[in-house]
ROMILO-797657 format. One line per 2 residues: number of its first residue (from 1); their letters; for each residue y, z, x of C-alpha. Coordinates in pm, 1 decimal, always signed. Example, Ala and Ser with C-alpha at 12.3 -4.5 7.8 and 13.67 -1.06 7.14 Angstrom:
2
1> as> -450.0 +780.0 +1230.0  -106.0 +714.0 +1367.0
This chain:
77
1> xx> +9251.6 +26949.2 +13658.4  +9366.1 +27324.8 +13527.9
3> xx> +9064.3 +27532.0 +13359.4  +9196.4 +27774.2 +13122.1
5> xx> +8961.0 +28047.3 +12997.0  +8936.7 +28226.7 +12692.6
7> xx> +8812.3 +28543.4 +12568.8  +8517.0 +28369.4 +12466.9
9> xx> +8442.5 +28257.5 +12823.4  +8499.5 +28612.1 +12926.6
11> xx> +8254.2 +28747.6 +12679.2  +8013.6 +28490.5 +12819.4
13> xx> +8051.0 +28633.4 +13154.6  +8031.2 +28981.5 +13036.7
15> xx> +7688.6 +28935.8 +12874.0  +7559.1 +28730.9 +13164.5
17> xx> +7525.4 +28405.0 +12975.3  +7701.3 +28193.7 +13214.3
19> xx> +7526.5 +27996.0 +13533.8  +7608.0 +28109.5 +13875.6
21> xx> +7886.0 +27807.8 +13918.4  +8072.6 +27918.2 +13610.3
23> xx> +8077.9 +28281.7 +13695.2  +8212.1 +28207.2 +14020.3
25> xx> +8470.6 +28025.3 +13865.3  +8566.9 +28252.0 +13611.8
27> xx> +8567.7 +28539.2 +13858.0  +8788.5 +28369.4 +14085.2
29> xx> +9026.1 +28298.6 +13812.6  +8990.6 +28670.0 +13719.4
31> xx> +9111.5 +28754.6 +14064.9  +9405.9 +28536.2 +14073.7
33> xx> +9539.2 +28588.5 +13720.5  +9643.4 +28951.4 +13627.2
35> xx> +9660.2 +28899.9 +13236.9  +9297.5 +28728.7 +13248.5
37> xx> +9211.6 +29040.0 +13460.1  +9351.4 +29277.9 +13209.2
39> xx> +9159.9 +29113.9 +12918.9  +8830.3 +29126.4 +13108.6
41> xx> +8880.5 +29489.3 +13175.0  +8956.6 +29546.5 +12833.9
43> xx> +8651.4 +29358.8 +12692.0  +8430.5 +29516.4 +12959.6
45> xx> +8548.4 +29874.3 +12839.1  +8473.3 +29783.3 +12476.1
47> xx> +8129.0 +29649.4 +12507.5  +8052.9 +29985.7 +12711.5
49> xx> +8220.3 +30170.7 +12427.3  +7976.2 +29997.2 +12187.9
51> xx> +7674.1 +30001.6 +12403.6  +7699.4 +30392.3 +12403.6
53> xx> +7673.2 +30427.1 +12048.6  +7320.2 +30416.7 +11923.0
55> xx> +7308.7 +30319.3 +11556.2  +6991.7 +30345.1 +11338.6
57> xx> +6967.2 +30300.6 +10970.7  +6946.5 +30599.9 +10743.0
59> xx> +6617.0 +30725.1 +10656.7  +6631.1 +30631.7 +10292.6
61> xx> +6713.8 +30304.2 +10364.2  +6412.3 +30248.6 +10600.8
63> xx> +6212.7 +30421.8 +10286.5  +6336.9 +30187.6 +10045.2
65> xx> +6270.3 +29877.7 +10260.8  +5917.9 +29997.9 +10318.4
67> xx> +5850.7 +30053.8 +9943.0  +5983.6 +29687.6 +9848.3
69> xx> +5790.8 +29546.9 +10107.4  +5442.9 +29723.8 +9989.1
71> xx> +5575.1 +29597.8 +9622.2  +5596.4 +29270.5 +9751.2
73> xx> +5245.8 +29262.5 +9904.8  +5108.2 +29418.4 +9588.1
75> xx> +5262.9 +29132.0 +9390.6  +5107.7 +28878.3 +9616.9
77> x> +4754.5 +29015.5 +9600.3
């Protein structure tokens, strides 16, 4: 049976969510399939770029959330 791997399979591998056997099979296919290897490299590059951007909420947003939570606590009490 021929196994076809998808972008989702590659992402599962990249995020370390495959078992040992699954990882081995996908990696073997990456080595044999230039198109799959290209997509794998692109997805890894994209993940690295996303991981390097540290995002955090605006201070005003945090303040609003805290005010609303305090208001909710007072209304419950």
